[in-house]
C-alpha positions, 0 to 999 in steps of 0.5 A: 690438681685437676690433672688428678682429678681426671686421673682418679675419674678416668681409674673409676670408670675403669674400676666401674666398667669392669667392676660392671662385668656380669656376676655368675648365678649358676642354675640350679641344675649346675651339678647335673649339667657336665661341661668341657672348656676346649682348651686349643683355642684358635685365634690370630696371634695376641699378646699374652695368650689372651684367649688361651688364658679366657678359656682356662679361667672360664673352665675354672669359673664353671667348675668353681659354681658347680658344673661338673667336669665332663669329657668331650667324647661323653654324649651328654657334656657340653663343649665350650669352645673360645673363638677370637673374632678382631674386626677390621677397624678396631675391636673384637668379639669373643665368642663361646661357641656351645656344642653337644655332640654333632649339635650346635646350641648357641653361639654366645658373643661378646663384643669389645665395644658393649663389654665392661671389659677393657682391654684384653683383661682374660678374669673380666671376659672369662667373668662375662663368658662363664656368666652368659654360659650359666645364664643361657636360656638354649642351654637351661632348655637342653638340660631340661629336654635331657632331663624328659629323655632320661626320665623323672622316674630314672633318677637316682639319688645317690651319695656317700661311698663307691667301691669300684672292684677290679674288673675280671679278666676273661680273655687271653688277649689282655694283661692283668695290668691292662685290666687295672688300667681299664678298672682305673679308667671307670674310677676316673670317670665316676669321679668326673661323672658323680663328684658327691660320691667319695670313691675308694682307692684301690690300695684302699680297697684291697684293704678292705676287702682283706678285712672283710675275708672276701675271695672276688674272684668267683664272686659276682651279683649279690656277693659283690654288693653283699661285699661292698656293704661289708666294706662301708661301701653305699654303691659298687661298681663291678664288670667283666672284661671279655671277646666275643667274636672280634669285638673287646667288651667291657659290662658294667653293673652299678648296684646301691648296696643298701637295698642291692638295687642295680641302678644301671648297667652299660656295655662298651666295645671295640675290635681294638684294645684302643677303641675299647679305651675311648668306648669305656669313657663313654659306658661310664657316662651312660652307667651315672648318666641318671644319677643325682646328689 
């Protein structure tokens, strides 16, 4: 009987320790901050891919709390890298290394001796790490600095439907298929940077354009905005691919359609198609930098 009670007490303590793990309280600005949890962890080989599981689950928890999924190449994205440090005698420490670009933000360290988590319970550890990240004062300070940098007057609130028009290809070097690829790159970037917007698919966009009777071949500026209104879009992205000198350039414009305002413009530039590929993601991020739900 005493043995059974001891087992129950031990299980109860284990449950209590695991249950003590911090529950995430997402900051009110979570939707405005993009985060990327690097899946390529570096750690000693330990059973069950523990650190890999922690990284994957941490990414899911942060996304579930409302943080935006970002790409590591985007200037405002905070990159989180999970690192494992084994102690000489016993135990270990998990690190969540936060960076933005080349600047280190914080090293959030959780020691197994102090953690509520038992052993290598990846879900418990990710719960603690994601909670510490969400509660990070240094991350909050960074967000405040970013908001001031952008300027409160430049914040634009957008919701509803977004149409990304096919980029006009004014070069002889790029094929129509390559131009469509870059348009899709802008669409995927818009999905990441402004998840509150419903991005119209290419297929649905073609149907809507045909129904509106608009030919966009020679349509620019107010014509594009008017087309956005006709197809029921609340915002519209348009642009053109050019080659100026040795550089390829993609000029992007974001309009809201109700008043026809130009919200933002950005340019991607590269000497090669490969470089243009990387720069288009950065330009799209810049295009939606001041957009909020």
